[in-house]
Backbone as a ProteinNet text record, in pm:
[ID]
protein_1_A
[PRIMARY]
XXXXXXXXXXXXXXXXXXXXXXXXXXXXXXXXXXXXXXXXXXXXXXXXXXXXXXXXXXXXXXXXXXXXXXXXXXXXXXXXXXXXXXXXXXXXXXXXXXXXXXXXXXXXXXXXXXXXXXXXXXXXXXXXXXXXXXXXXXXXXXXXXXXXXXXXXXXXXXXXXXXXXXXXXXXXXXXXXXXXXXXXXXXXXXXXXXXXXXXXXXXXXXXXXXXXXXXXXXXXXXXXXXXXXXXXXXXXXXXXXXXXXXXXXXXXXXXXXXXXXXXXXXXXXXXXXXXXXXXXXX
[TERTIARY]
22683.1	22694.2	22838.8	22852.7	22906.8	22965.8	23123.8	23185.2	23109.8	23075.8	23011.4	22842.7	22860.8	22726.4	22725.4	22909.1	22960.9	22995.8	22977.1	23026.4	22912.2	22964.3	22923.9	22780.3	22658.3	22556.3	22508.4	22519.5	22511.6	22543.2	22429.5	22462.1	22430.9	22327	22321.5	22280.9	22351.5	22300.8	22258.7	22138.9	22087.9	22156.5	22166.6	22219.4	22097.9	22077.5	21964.4	22084.5	22056	22144.8	22059.1	22113.2	22022.4	22140.3	22254.5	22360.8	22433.9	22336.7	22372	22552.3	22600.3	22724.5	22722.5	22569.7	22610.4	22486.3	22487.9	22401.7	22577.3	22643.9	22759.8	22863.3	22813	22915.9	22870.6	22733.6	22650.8	22713.9	22746.4	22791	22934.5	22996.2	23182.7	23150.2	23064.7	23037.7	23013.4	22839.5	22834.4	22944	22996.1	23041.2	23225.3	23241.6	23352.3	23321.1	23191	23174.6	23074.7	23027.9	23030.9	23155.5	23269.4	23410.9	23433.1	23440.4	23497.2	23356.7	23233.9	23198.9	23137.2	23186.5	23182.2	23051	22909.1	22807	22777.6	22698.6	22628.2	22584.9	22636	22590.6	22470.6	22364.1	22274.2	22233	22268.8	22223.4	22080.5	22007.9	21852.1	21843.1	21795.9	21752.2	21607.9	21551.2	21390.7	21347.1	21344.2	21252.5	21128.9	21158.2	21046	20915.7	20845.3	20662.8	20649.9	20637.2	20598.9	20599.9	20756.6	20836.1	20850.8	20775.6	20739.5	20626	20510.8	20401.1	20386	20448.5	20480.3	20541.5	20635.4	20689.4	20556.8	20497.5	20361.6	20262.7	20234.9	20156.8	20180.3	20064.4	20098.4	20147.2	20130.4	20161.6	20311.9	20387.9	20483.2	20637.7	20734.6	20809.5	20962.5	21034.1	21172.2	21277	21326.8	21369.3	21573.6	21597.9	21737.9	21872.1	21944.9	22002.7	22054.4	22141.1	22222.8	22192.2	22122.6	22036.5	21905.9	21823.5	21687.1	21603.2	21659.3	21512.9	21424.3	21297	21187.4	21209.8	21161.9	21150.8	21011	20929.8	20796.8	20901.6	20854.4	20948	20869.9	20979.3	20979.7	20939.2	20846.8	20874.5	20966.6	20975.3	21117.1	21227.3	21252.8	21415.3	21411.9	21268.9	21299.5	21323.5	21288.6	21278.5	21478.3	21431.8	21657.1	21719.4	21678.3	21791.3	21772.9	21659.6	21680.4	21752	21747	21825.3	21981.5	21992.5	22129.7	22204.4	22085.9	22144.6	22160.3	22099.5	22057	22246	22252.4	22385.5	22451	22447.3	22596.6	22637.6	22456.5	22485.2	22577.3	22517.5	22539.7	22686.6	22728.4	22906.3	23003.4	22948.3	22994.4	22963.4	22868.4	22853.8	22959.3	22930.5	23009.5	23137.5	23225	23368.6	23388.5	23304.3	23343.7	23355.5	23244.4	23219	23336.7	23395	23484.7	23612.1	23610.3	23749.6	23754.6	23673.8	23648.8	23643.2	23645.6	23573.4	23481.1	23317	23251.3	23118.4	23027.9	22908.3	22782.6	22740.7	22644.4	22609.6	22444	22323.7	22293.5	22232.5	22160	22024.9	21952.3	21806.9	21741.6	21625.9	21542.7	21376.1	21361.4	21228.4	21144	21056.6	20994	20855	20799.8	20728.2	20725.6	20722.7	20724.2	20829.9	20947.9	21094.8	21079.2	21003.5	21038.1	20984.6	20854	20780.4	20858.5	20939.5	21015.8	21220.3	21219.2	21344.5	21280.3	21193.6	21159.4	21103.7	21070.9	21059.1	21137.5	21254.1	21380.6	21452.8	21420	21558.6	21475	21362	21248.9	21337.7	21441	21474.3	21645.2	21657.9	21802.7	21779.5	21985.4	21962	22025.8	22039.3	22077.1	22072.8	22050.7	21958.5	22081.8	22134.7	22197.7	22198.3	22164.7	22180	22227.8	22192	22268.6	22171.8	22206.3	22135.3	22097.4	22099.1	22039.5	22077.1	21988.8	21963.2	22108.5	22043.1	22181.4	22163.1	22319.7	22303.5	22450.9	22385	22519.6	22594	22588.1	22662	22732.6	22851.2	22869.5	22828.1	22734.4	22626.1	22519.3	22488.2	22345	22236.6	22154	22009.6	21991.9	21896.2	21808	21699.2	21798.1	21669.3	21538.9	21430.8	21247.1	21264	21374.9	21334.6	21404.9	21522.1	21623.5	21477.4	21432.9	21347	21220.6	21155.9	21039.4	21081.7	21181.1	21226.6	21259.8	21333.5	21368.7	21258.7	21173.9	21041.7	20941.2	20943.1	20874.5	20956.5	21117	21160.8	21173.6	21150.9	21164.4	21254	21389.9	21503.5	21599.1	21755.3	21868.9	21893.2	21968.4	21974.6	22105.5	22164.3	22313.9	22314.4	22319.2	22240.4	22425.3	22472.3	22575.5	22579.1	22665.7	22667.7	22821.3	22854.2	22961.7	23091.5	23185.5	23300.2	23296.2	23178.8	23098.1	23189.6	23229.1	23227.2	23192	23230.9	23197.3	23341.6	23346.7	23504.3	23508.2	23634.8	23636.9	23637.2	23620.4	23601.4	23439.8	23366.9	23226.2	23194.6	23091.3	23004.5	22865.9	22853.3	22685.6	22666.6	22506.6	22405.4	22352.5	22342.7	22275.6	22216.6	22091.7	22002	21972.3	21987.7	21946.3	21853.7	21760.8	21656.3	21689.1	21600.6	21625.5	21671.5	21670.4	21687.1	21847.9	21836.6	21960.1	22051.3	22053.7	22110.7	22156	22080.2	22062.5	22185.9	22168	22278.3	22421.6	22415.6	22527.4	22610.9	22539.2	22597.1	22641.7	22579.1	22573.2	22720.3	22748.2	22844.5	22997.5	22970.9	23106.8	23151.2	22997.5	23081.7	23139.8	23093.2	23148.7	23311.7	23317.2	23450.3	23509.4	23466	23561.1	23590.2	23583.7	23576.6	23596.9	23603	23702.8	23838.1	23789.5	23914.8	23900.3	23971.6	23964.3	23923.9	23822.6	23755.9	23641.1	23569	23422.4	23339.2	23325.5	23227.4	23133.4	23117.8	22954	22912.3	22818.1	22743.2	22579.9	22624.8	22494.3	22395.7	22310.9	22129.9	22105.8	22048.2	22038.8	21973.5	21868	21791.7	21876.5	21969.4	22039.9	22166.9	22260.9	22416.3	22418.3	22319.2	22351.1	22326	22188.8	22102.9	22251.6	22297.2	22435.2	22524	22586.7	22676.6	22600.6	22455.5	22404.9	22402	22370.4	22386.5	22491.4	22619.7	22739.5	22814.8	22740.6	22744.1	22703.8	22580.8	22493.5	22570.3	22630.7	22687.3	22779.5	22883.6	22998.5	22987.9	22884.9	22859.4	22800.9	22728	22685.9	22818.1	22940.9	23082.1	23125.6	23156.3	23242.6	23268.2	23212.9	23285	23351.4	23337.8	23383.4	23493.7	23572	23752.9	23717.5	23729.3	23734.2	23758.9	23814.9	23815	23752.1	23688.3	23517.9	23537.2	23527.7	23553.5	23372	23364.6	23225.8	23207.4	23116.3	23089	22922	22887.3	22723.3	22676.8	22540.9	22531.5	22335.7	22372.2	22236.2	22167	22073.3	21899.2	21944.9	22053.3	22067.2	21961.1	21977	21861	21946.7	21872.4	21915.6	22041.4	22029.9	22125.9	22258.2	22255.9	22362.2	22436.4	22353.3	22395.3	22446.9	22406.9	22459.3	22626.6	22641.7	22735.4	22894.9	22792.6	22901.8	22984.5	22845	22877.5	23043.6	22972.1	23111.9	23217.5	23202.6	23323.2	23450.7	23355.1	23411.3	23492	23479.4	23559	23475.8	23366.5	23246.1	23271.4	23325.2	23351.4	23215.3	23156.1	23020.2	22913.5	22853	22728.5	22642.1	22638.4	22523.2	22354.7	22349.7	22201.2	22015.1	21970.8	21837.3	21747.6	21636.5	21546.4	21448.9	21455.6	21331.5	21346.3	21492.5	21498.6	21410.4	21346.3	21227.7	21280.9	21384.2	21496.6	21424.7	21438.1	21468.3	21329	21208	21049.8	21043	20904.3	20884.4	20986.5	21016.8	21157.3	21233.9	21279.5	21415.7	21480.8	21487.6	21550.7	21625.2	21525.3	21544.7	21612.2	21588.6	21670.5	21780.9	21854.8	21953	22059	22038.2	22056.2	22105.8	21982.8	22075.1	22191.7	22194.5	22267.9	22425.5	22418.2	22594.1	22602.3	22751.7	22809.3	22853	22868.2	22928.3	22810.9	22872.5	22781	22731.3	22578.1	22502.2	22439.7	22465.4	22366.1	22246.7	22138.5	22052.8	21949.6	21963.2	21915.2	21771.8	21679.7	21569.7	21549.3
5097.5	5280.8	5337.2	5436.6	5563.6	5564.7	5631.8	5737.2	5810.5	5892.3	6018.6	5983.6	5899.5	5819.7	5832.6	5803.8	5770.7	5906	6059	6140.9	6243.5	6298.1	6318.6	6402.4	6428.2	6430.1	6574	6516.5	6605.8	6733	6843.6	6968	7057.5	7012.5	7073	6981.6	7012.9	6908.8	6996.3	6992.5	6995.2	6902.8	6979.8	6921.6	7018.3	6879.1	6923.4	6939.6	7054.2	7124.3	7161	7057.9	7077	7086.2	7120.7	7113	6974.3	6914.7	6726.5	6743.5	6590.3	6563.4	6524.9	6421.3	6347.3	6464.5	6544	6647.7	6750.1	6740.7	6822.8	6707.6	6589.2	6531.8	6465.5	6514.3	6499.4	6594.1	6763.8	6863.1	6798.9	6798.6	6797.8	6668.3	6526.4	6487.5	6548.6	6609.5	6716.2	6768.8	6860	6983.7	6906.4	6829.3	6747.1	6684.1	6646.2	6554.8	6728.9	6805.7	6971.7	6942.8	7005.1	7036	6933.2	6837.2	6718.8	6734.4	6776.7	6761.6	6899.2	6970	7150.5	7184.7	7142.9	7159.8	7273.3	7332.9	7419.6	7301.7	7388	7314.9	7427.9	7399	7437.9	7375.1	7459.7	7448	7446.3	7378.4	7357.5	7398.7	7425.6	7444.6	7488.7	7341.3	7373.3	7373.8	7473.5	7473.4	7465.9	7361.6	7295	7353.6	7365.4	7369.2	7339	7179.7	7090.5	7180	7161.1	7214.3	7354.3	7421.3	7581.9	7519.6	7474.3	7512.4	7430.1	7341.6	7245.1	7352.7	7480.9	7527.7	7634.6	7650.9	7711.1	7685.6	7544.8	7551.9	7526.9	7577.5	7624.7	7491.5	7372.2	7269.9	7196.9	7252.3	7184.3	7270.5	7110.8	7119.9	7103.4	7150.4	7072.9	7019.5	6902.1	6849.4	6882.9	6924.1	6922.5	6812.3	6785.6	6610	6638.2	6776.1	6748.2	6750.6	6821.4	6858.2	6832.4	6749.6	6679.7	6772	6864.9	6976.1	7007.3	7045.5	7053.6	7243.1	7311.6	7410.8	7441.7	7528.6	7559	7585.7	7546.3	7580.9	7725.7	7759.8	7975.1	7953.9	7966.1	7988.7	8080.9	8229.8	8334.5	8246.8	8176.5	8110.3	8025.4	7935.2	7859.9	7901.5	8039.5	8084.6	8124.7	8189.8	8239.1	8073	7993.6	7898.5	7832.7	7817.9	7773.9	7883.3	8038.9	8105.9	8124.9	8071.2	8021.8	7877.5	7807.5	7661.9	7733.2	7789.7	7815.6	7920.5	8004.7	8086.3	7977.1	7859	7778.4	7707	7638.4	7575.8	7640.5	7791	7859.6	7903	7933.5	7938.6	7840.5	7713.3	7572.8	7560.6	7605.8	7612.4	7699.2	7813.6	7871.1	7885.5	7781.9	7769	7698.3	7563.4	7410.5	7496.9	7590.9	7602.9	7736.1	7787.2	7887.4	7826.1	7710.8	7638.6	7515.1	7504.3	7427.2	7519.2	7617.5	7749.4	7679.9	7631.9	7600.6	7655.3	7692.8	7785.7	7749.2	7816.9	7792	7882.4	7844.2	7944	7852.7	7913.8	7867.7	7942.6	7821	7904	7831.2	7925.8	7880.1	7886.3	7731.6	7682.4	7693.6	7731.5	7669	7570.9	7459.4	7428.2	7270.6	7154.2	7026.8	6962.7	6925.8	6881.1	6819.5	6707.9	6608.3	6675.5	6751	6821.6	6920.1	6991.4	7131.4	7045.6	6945.2	6840.4	6791.1	6756.3	6657.2	6797	6919.7	7041.8	7101.8	7089.7	7099.8	7016	6937.1	6793.5	6814.5	6890.2	6845.4	6927.4	7054.5	7129.7	7116.2	6925.9	6934.1	6750.5	6776.9	6627.9	6595.4	6581.2	6494.9	6558.6	6482.1	6531	6456	6564.6	6451.3	6454.5	6391.2	6425.1	6347.7	6341.1	6264.6	6135.3	6041.3	5894.9	5954.1	6062.6	6039.5	6212.7	6261.6	6349.5	6376.2	6300.9	6301.6	6137.2	6064.1	5978.1	5955	5910	5825.8	5723.6	5656	5522.3	5519.3	5472.8	5409.7	5445.2	5297.7	5237.9	5281.4	5381.7	5438.2	5457.4	5402.1	5340.9	5459.8	5453.2	5594.4	5616.5	5776.1	5807.5	5845.9	5900.6	5939	6016.5	6097.3	6226.1	6151	6097.1	6008.6	5886.4	5804.7	5712.6	5749.6	5909.1	5936.8	6014.8	6081.3	6199.9	5989	5894.5	5805.9	5725.3	5686.5	5664.2	5706.3	5805.4	5952.7	6047.4	6001.3	6087.4	6006.6	6115.1	6072.5	6090.5	6150	6229.2	6124.2	6096	6071.2	6078.4	5986.8	6052.5	6024.2	6066.1	6095.3	6014.2	5949.9	5928.8	5928.2	5988.4	5913.3	5997.6	5928.4	5907	5995.7	6040.5	6107	6014.9	6101.1	6038.9	5923.6	5971.3	5943.3	6023.6	6003.1	6069.6	5992.7	6005.3	5928	5978.9	5746.3	5750.3	5565.7	5568.4	5416.1	5353.5	5188	5127.6	5184.7	5188.4	5230.4	5085.9	5062	4951.7	4951.8	4837.8	4899.9	4746.1	4749.6	4690.4	4644	4527.6	4496.9	4400.3	4436.7	4338.8	4334.2	4427.8	4401.5	4484.2	4508.2	4605.1	4708.8	4813.3	4928.9	5043.1	5038.2	5122.7	5063.5	4960.9	4845.4	4915.7	4937.6	4989.7	5160.9	5241.5	5382	5339.2	5242.3	5242.8	5189.3	5123	5086.8	5225.2	5283.8	5403.4	5516.7	5520.7	5626	5594	5474.9	5429.9	5465.9	5419.9	5426	5609.6	5672	5812.5	5869.3	5756.8	5840.9	5786.6	5628.1	5594.4	5724.1	5731.4	5811.6	5945.8	5984.5	6126.2	6069.1	6008.3	5936.8	5824.2	5776.9	5672.9	5540.3	5492.8	5362.1	5254.9	5166.8	5028.2	5037.9	4902.9	4969.6	4807	4797.2	4677.8	4628.7	4555.2	4456.4	4361.9	4409.9	4332	4211.9	4219.8	4109.3	4049.1	4116.9	3961.6	3891.6	3760.8	3681.2	3545.9	3497.8	3394.1	3263.9	3230.8	3139.5	3198	3028.5	3107.8	3140.7	3054.1	3093.4	3216.7	3280.8	3443.8	3519.2	3486.4	3561.7	3548.4	3489.7	3460.8	3544.6	3561.9	3639.7	3790.8	3817.6	3947.1	3994.2	3903.1	4011.4	4004.8	3929.3	3939.3	4071.2	4107.3	4202	4367.7	4348.5	4425.6	4504	4400.9	4426.9	4468.8	4431.3	4496.4	4651.5	4694.5	4816.9	4894.4	4816	4901.3	4925.2	4853.9	4827.5	4915.7	5100.3	5206.1	5266	5205.2	5281.8	5256.3	5388	5338.5	5321.7	5243.4	5192.8	5063	4979.7	4842.4	4813.2	4732.6	4634.4	4494.5	4453.6	4343.5	4315.1	4184.3	4148	3968.9	4030.6	3928.3	3912.3	3756.8	3725.7	3700.6	3753.6	3654.2	3594.2	3496.8	3411.7	3413.2	3421.9	3446.7	3519.5	3626.2	3650.1	3697.6	3740.4	3788.2	3922.3	4023.5	4166	4169.6	4022.3	3989.3	3995.4	3847.3	3803.6	3926.3	4059.1	4196.1	4225.1	4251.5	4369.6	4339.1	4178.9	4129.1	4144.3	4141.4	4109.2	4259.1	4350.5	4523.3	4536.1	4483.2	4519.4	4472.2	4315.6	4180.3	4267	4402.5	4451.6	4559.3	4581.3	4730.8	4837.2	4825.5	4979.4	5077.7	5159.2	5294.6	5362.9	5363.9	5428.3	5254.4	5283.6	5206.9	5248.2	5194.6	5302.7	5147.2	5190.7	5069	5160.9	5080.2	5124.8	5086.9	5202	5151.1	5090.8	5027.8	4972.7	4805.9	4727.7	4630.2	4516.2	4401.8	4314.9	4324.4	4250.3	4263.7	4368.2	4500.6	4607.4	4656.7	4574.7	4648.7	4687.9	4733.7	4723.9	4812.7	4695.5	4708.1	4699	4649.9	4585.8	4668.8	4765	4918.5	4993.5	5039.8	5076.1	4974.6	4814.1	4724.9	4734.5	4747.1	4691.7	4852	4965.7	5067.6	5091.1	5044.1	5075.3	4943.1	4818.6	4713.8	4789.8	4853.8	4896.3	5054.2	5053.5	5205.9	5312.6	5220.9	5311	5385.2	5502.1	5621	5485	5577.9	5520.5	5565.4	5597.2	5645.5	5566.7	5608.7	5590.2	5619	5565.4	5634.4	5536.9	5672.3	5664.7	5622.9
-5693.1	-5700.8	-5719.5	-5750.1	-5797	-5677.7	-5709.7	-5594.9	-5546.1	-5653.1	-5603.7	-5482.4	-5470.7	-5358.2	-5294.5	-5248.2	-5096.4	-5093.5	-5112.7	-5069.3	-4992.5	-4855.1	-4744	-4765.9	-4775.7	-4778	-4646.8	-4556.9	-4455.6	-4434.6	-4391.7	-4444.8	-4331.4	-4252.5	-4163.4	-4035.2	-3879.6	-3785.3	-3665.1	-3628.8	-3476.4	-3392.6	-3307	-3118.6	-3033.2	-2986.3	-2888.4	-2755.7	-2675.4	-2539.6	-2405.1	-2318.9	-2197.5	-2063.6	-2126	-1994.7	-1927	-1956.7	-1900	-1981.2	-1925.5	-1947.4	-2103.3	-2112.3	-2203.1	-2319.9	-2313.9	-2394.7	-2479.5	-2410.8	-2379.5	-2512.3	-2426.9	-2561.6	-2667.8	-2659.3	-2806.6	-2911	-2797.2	-2864.4	-2966.2	-2900.4	-2895.7	-3032.7	-3052.7	-3128.9	-3264.7	-3287.1	-3362.6	-3412.1	-3353.2	-3396.6	-3463.1	-3379.1	-3520	-3664.6	-3640.5	-3747.3	-3909.2	-3828.4	-3865.4	-3962.9	-3853.5	-3914.6	-3992.4	-4024.2	-4107.8	-4252.7	-4218.3	-4341.3	-4359.7	-4301.9	-4365.1	-4345.9	-4276.4	-4223.7	-4161.6	-4110.4	-4037.7	-3908	-3763.3	-3643.7	-3547.1	-3539.5	-3475.4	-3358.9	-3210.6	-3115.9	-3069.5	-3026.2	-2930.1	-2826.9	-2731.4	-2614.4	-2565.7	-2512	-2502	-2326	-2321.1	-2195.2	-2160.1	-2080.7	-2067.5	-1992	-2068.3	-2030.2	-1886.6	-1896	-1793.3	-1686.5	-1660	-1504.3	-1510.5	-1609.8	-1588.4	-1466.8	-1607.3	-1539	-1392.2	-1344.2	-1204.7	-1121.6	-1156.6	-1049.7	-1028.5	-1102.6	-1113.3	-989	-929.6	-883	-702.2	-612.2	-520.1	-443.5	-466.4	-370.3	-442.9	-541.2	-578	-492.6	-456.3	-347.2	-438.7	-413.9	-456.3	-310.9	-352.7	-261.7	-254.7	-157.9	-186.1	-170.2	-239.2	-278.8	-144	-75.1	-55.1	139	166.8	331.8	327.3	155.3	217	284.8	251.4	309.5	159.4	208.1	90.4	153.3	19	-17.9	-157.4	-125.4	-197.1	-364.7	-497.6	-638.6	-674.4	-662.6	-713.6	-889.3	-932.6	-1089.7	-1101.5	-1061.4	-1119.8	-1077.8	-1017.4	-964.3	-1065.9	-1134.4	-1218.8	-1362.8	-1400.8	-1515	-1538.4	-1389.4	-1403	-1422.1	-1332.2	-1349.6	-1539.8	-1614.1	-1723.7	-1813.3	-1771.2	-1850.5	-1819	-1735	-1651.3	-1765.3	-1761.3	-1874.2	-1959.7	-2023.8	-2196.9	-2233.5	-2131.3	-2147.9	-2146.8	-2078.9	-2083.6	-2153.5	-2258.8	-2384.9	-2473	-2496.2	-2549.6	-2571	-2470.1	-2444.8	-2496.6	-2455.2	-2495	-2680	-2725.5	-2855.7	-2909.2	-2866	-2991.1	-2925.5	-2834.5	-2766.5	-2891.6	-2924.3	-3004.6	-3132.5	-3193.9	-3322.3	-3353.7	-3235.9	-3276.6	-3288.5	-3226.4	-3244.5	-3379.6	-3430	-3514.2	-3676.1	-3610.9	-3708.4	-3829.4	-3735	-3810.6	-3784.1	-3861.7	-3896	-3797.9	-3705.2	-3619.5	-3533.1	-3524.6	-3449.5	-3317.4	-3225.9	-3129.6	-3138.6	-3066.6	-3019.1	-2913.9	-2823.1	-2738.2	-2783.6	-2769.3	-2797.3	-2605.8	-2606.5	-2478.1	-2583	-2500.9	-2544.6	-2465.9	-2534.3	-2468.2	-2535	-2480.3	-2487.6	-2604.5	-2657.2	-2742.8	-2821.5	-2829.5	-2946.8	-3030.9	-2932.6	-2976.9	-3037.8	-3000.6	-3057.6	-3195.3	-3214.2	-3345.2	-3434.9	-3383.2	-3493.5	-3517.2	-3469.6	-3479.9	-3589	-3541.3	-3682.9	-3770.7	-3798.3	-3901.6	-4024.5	-3949.8	-4078.9	-4085.2	-4048.9	-4066.6	-4117.3	-4126.2	-4216.7	-4074.3	-3936.3	-3922	-3746.2	-3678.1	-3488.2	-3407.7	-3297	-3237.9	-3097.4	-3055	-2849.9	-2771.9	-2672	-2530.3	-2502.4	-2461.1	-2427	-2302.8	-2234.7	-2180.4	-2075.2	-2041.3	-1953.7	-1808	-1724.3	-1649.5	-1590.6	-1513.5	-1436.1	-1352.1	-1297.8	-1155.7	-1220	-1297.4	-1334.7	-1460.5	-1463.6	-1594.9	-1716.2	-1697	-1801.5	-1818.4	-1853	-1931.8	-2048.1	-1969.5	-2017.3	-2049.5	-2204.7	-2274.3	-2168	-2230.8	-2096.4	-2173.3	-2069.1	-2161.2	-2306	-2292.3	-2363.1	-2518	-2505.4	-2620.9	-2663.2	-2592.7	-2589.6	-2707.4	-2607.9	-2711.2	-2916.4	-2871	-2998.9	-3113	-3044.4	-3137.4	-3210.6	-3112.9	-3179.3	-3230.9	-3240.5	-3339.2	-3445	-3470.4	-3538.7	-3726.3	-3784.1	-3904.2	-4001.1	-3921.8	-3937.3	-3907.1	-3946	-3866.1	-3733.9	-3653.8	-3542.9	-3444.1	-3442.4	-3335.3	-3204.2	-3133.9	-2995.1	-2942.7	-2830.5	-2783.5	-2617.1	-2531.4	-2426.1	-2382.6	-2224.2	-2148.5	-2226.3	-2291.2	-2335	-2513.4	-2504.6	-2678.3	-2779.6	-2892.2	-3018.5	-3141.9	-3280.2	-3378.3	-3404.2	-3402.6	-3444.4	-3489.9	-3553.8	-3590.7	-3414.9	-3481.4	-3581.1	-3619	-3747.6	-3794.9	-3813.1	-3748.5	-3776.3	-3851.3	-3913.4	-3961.5	-3989.3	-3943.1	-3942.3	-4092	-4161.3	-4312.7	-4301	-4373.7	-4413.8	-4530.9	-4594.4	-4779	-4822.6	-4662.7	-4693.6	-4766.8	-4832.7	-4873.5	-4739.5	-4605	-4518.2	-4518.4	-4541.2	-4462.8	-4570.7	-4699	-4782.8	-4736	-4766.7	-4678.8	-4534.9	-4461.1	-4329.9	-4444	-4464.7	-4570.5	-4634.3	-4672	-4762.5	-4683.6	-4602.2	-4413.8	-4388.4	-4343.9	-4289	-4376.3	-4489.1	-4602	-4616.1	-4608.4	-4615	-4470	-4356.6	-4237.4	-4191.6	-4280.9	-4275.2	-4385.7	-4486.8	-4578.9	-4473.5	-4423.4	-4334.4	-4207.5	-4140.9	-4000.7	-4014	-4118.2	-4118	-4108.3	-4058.6	-4088.1	-4161.5	-4091.1	-4183.2	-4145.5	-4248.2	-4231.8	-4209.4	-4116.1	-4069.7	-4080.7	-4113.2	-4195.2	-4124.4	-4071.6	-3905.7	-4039.8	-4045.1	-4191.5	-4134.3	-4076.7	-4060.4	-4113.6	-4090.7	-4193.2	-4098.3	-4183.4	-4154.3	-4159.7	-4262.7	-4301.3	-4301.1	-4288.8	-4395.4	-4511.9	-4601.9	-4700.3	-4750.4	-4685.4	-4684.2	-4704.9	-4579.9	-4574.1	-4632.7	-4717.4	-4818.8	-4912.7	-4942.1	-5018.8	-5008	-4908.7	-4870.7	-4868.7	-4811.1	-4843.5	-5016	-5073.2	-5194.6	-5235.9	-5205.3	-5227.7	-5123.3	-5082.9	-4991.5	-5075.3	-5132.9	-5188	-5311.5	-5413.9	-5496.1	-5490	-5347.3	-5320.7	-5285.6	-5298	-5235	-5303.6	-5451.2	-5516.6	-5569.7	-5609	-5643	-5481.5	-5376.5	-5293.1	-5235.3	-5226.7	-5226.2	-5060.1	-5005.4	-4871.5	-4891	-4725.4	-4702.1	-4577.4	-4605.5	-4577.3	-4544.3	-4373.6	-4344.1	-4314.8	-4302.7	-4295.1	-4219.6	-4159.6	-4027.8	-4026.7	-4020.6	-4049.1	-3916.2	-3835.7	-3734.6	-3802.6	-3783	-3831.2	-3724.4	-3692.4	-3640	-3505.6	-3513.4	-3349.2	-3290.8	-3176.7	-3025.8	-3051.4	-2948.8	-2933	-2854.4	-2764	-2658.8	-2748	-2850.3	-2934	-3010	-3068.8	-3133.9	-3085.4	-2922.9	-2858.2	-2795.6	-2783.7	-2736.8	-2854.3	-2967.5	-3141.1	-3117.9	-3105.5	-3140.2	-3025	-2897	-2806.3	-2801.6	-2832.1	-2884.6	-3027.7	-3089.6	-3203.7	-3207.9	-3095	-3035.5	-2984.2	-3043.2	-3018.7	-3133.8	-3077.1	-3220.6	-3227.1	-3347.8	-3384.1	-3498.3	-3447	-3495.9	-3608.7	-3695.1	-3815.5	-3844.3	-3810.6	-3829.4	-3924.4	-3939.6	-3967.7	-3847.4	-3821.6	-3716	-3745.3	-3855.8	-3948.7	-3946.3	-3884.4	-3897.2	-3746.9	-3825.5	-3738.5	-3574.8	-3596.6	-3444.4	-3343.3	-3424.3	-3327.6	-3353.6	-3345.3	-3347.3	-3205.4	-3190.2	-3030.7	-2924.4	-2828.9	-2748.8	-2802.9	-2929.7	-2927.6	-3037.4	-3022.6	-3037.9	-2907.4	-2828.2	-2692.9	-2599.3	-2637.2	-2586.8	-2648.1	-2737.4	-2782.5	-2748.3	-2810.2	-2742.4	-2579.6	-2509.2	-2326.2	-2330.7	-2419.1	-2382.5	-2448.2	-2572.1	-2561.4	-2564.3	-2573.9	-2523.1	-2593.3	-2747.6	-2814.2	-2900.9	-2969.6	-3053.1	-3155.4	-3162.5	-3231.7	-3342	-3451.7	-3588.6	-3620.8	-3632.4	-3642.4	-3821.7	-3890.9	-4034	-4070	-4097	-4164.9	-4294
[MASK]
++++++++++++++++++++++++++++++++++++++++++++++++++++++++++++++++++++++++++++++++++++++++++++++++++++++++++++++++++++++++++++++++++++++++++++++++++++++++++++++++++++++++++++++++++++++++++++++++++++++++++++++++++++++++++++++++++++++++++++++++++++++++++++++++++++++++++++++++++++++++++

């Protein structure tokens, strides 16, 4: 591959916003990346149609978390609350965009949350979203919206949680597949803008296959002006991979979602186990 192939190609980033701490973390990371790449940043706030329909049902109730008192859900109050949340995240988007001098826009969609996010993502090079909407503990498991979006998306996804950002060390999972090559090139592009080195995690069936894959990866990166370190894992489990990612310092993980190890519940299990930012390449 020549050096031009490692130049960043992300020109439009969509970030899903819902006023949660993880959503705002996604906004910070997406705006940082947009600034580094001179990309456009688009914020999307979805008014959950299911929530609005629920508020209109006569038997629907809400429970006050502090007083433990119940009261009927008020559709008009729900509308006002959503407008306030939209205004809050728009203000946050405008603030970071102004601070980093990046092009930005904001849109409000009403509908099924997952469907509206996927529709917005189809018009962008990258979708950034929080790992979960709300969580009371430091260790954050994958939220239902993030899980659904990951399962259905056809574009790259950047997944973040509170305190997360795109930062070194950049790690990439490589298995020699076409999707693995795309992940490798994407990771090299990130290193070009974030600095630091690239850690290539090779997944192989045997030690000999691991050596061959390392030689392939080295050849793919031959024209890349950066430093790469290689580590091989032979027939690892999801737990082995998660443990290795943690031991190597977190940072940002880049990987294809198509590896057999990540099939079924493999990918959600891995994302539940790690605490670093994750970029899923399609």
